[in-house]
N, C-alpha and C positions, 0 to 999 in steps of 0.2 A: 515438564515440557520436553518434547523431543529436541535433541541437539540439531535436528534438521532445520529448525526455525530460529536458532540462537543468533544467526548472522543478521537477522532483520531487526536491528536495534532501534528502529524508528517506530516499530509497531509492537503491540503486546499480543501474545498468543496464549490461549488457555483452552481447556476442554470442559465445557459445561455439561456434557453428557457423553456417553460412549459413542465413539466414531464421529463426534461433532467437534470441529475446530472453530473457535471464536477468535476473530482478529479485531483488535481495537485500535483505532487512531487515538493516540494519547498525547495530544497537545491542546487540552481544553482552554488554555490561556489564549490561544489563537483560533479558537473554534475549530480545532483540528485541521488547520490549513496545511497544505502539502508543499514541502520544499522539494528541491531537485533530488536530493538523496532519497527521500520518502517515495517520490514518484518512481524512481528506479527500483526501489525495493518492492513496491506494490506490483510492478510489472514482473519482476523475477520470481516473487513468492508463488505465483500460480503454477509455475513449472514444478516446484517442489511439492506443492499441494497435490497436483495431478499424479505425481509419482508416489505419494504416501498411501500405502495400502490400508492404513488404519483409519482413514478419513472418508466418510461418505457424504458429509454435509458441511457447509461453511456458513458461519454467521459473520457479517461485517458490520461493525458498530463504531460509534464515536464516544469518547469520554466526555463527560460534562453535558452541556445543554445543546450541543450541535453534533450532527453526524460529521460534516466536513464543510468548511467554507470554500473548498476548492484550492487552486494554486495560490500560494502565498506570494507576496510582492517580490521576494528574492527570485522565485522561479520565473515570474513574469518578466522582471527586469533583466534576467540573464538572457532572455530571448530577443530583447529589443536590438535590432540591427545585427543580430548574430544568426545567420541562416543555418549554420551547423547546429546550434543549440535548438533552433526551431524544429529542424528536421528530426533531431534526436528525440525531442519531447513528443512530437507527433507520432513517431514510430512507436515509442513507448506507450502512448495513449492507445494506438491501434492494437498493439499486442495485448495491452491490459484488457481492453474490451473483448477481444477475441478469446483470450484465455479464461476469462470469467465464464 
């Protein structure tokens, strides 16, 4: 695996075919729910993927029986009554959708 993706420790990266990057949510015990750190990594990784000249396609999948349950309780709880955390998460979500 390229060192380019080593910093994303909450996700697994591999190459199932030439010029294809597979990203796997790897928390099957929580149905691949997303905590705050994973949410940030998911947002940031698309910038590196876009800059990677060796990648033409990306597959996003989940380990185990689920793709992703969405935000885990710790992510949701961190936003309760915390407008800064809400705005940060919303901005990341906007950037995530835009960059995909």
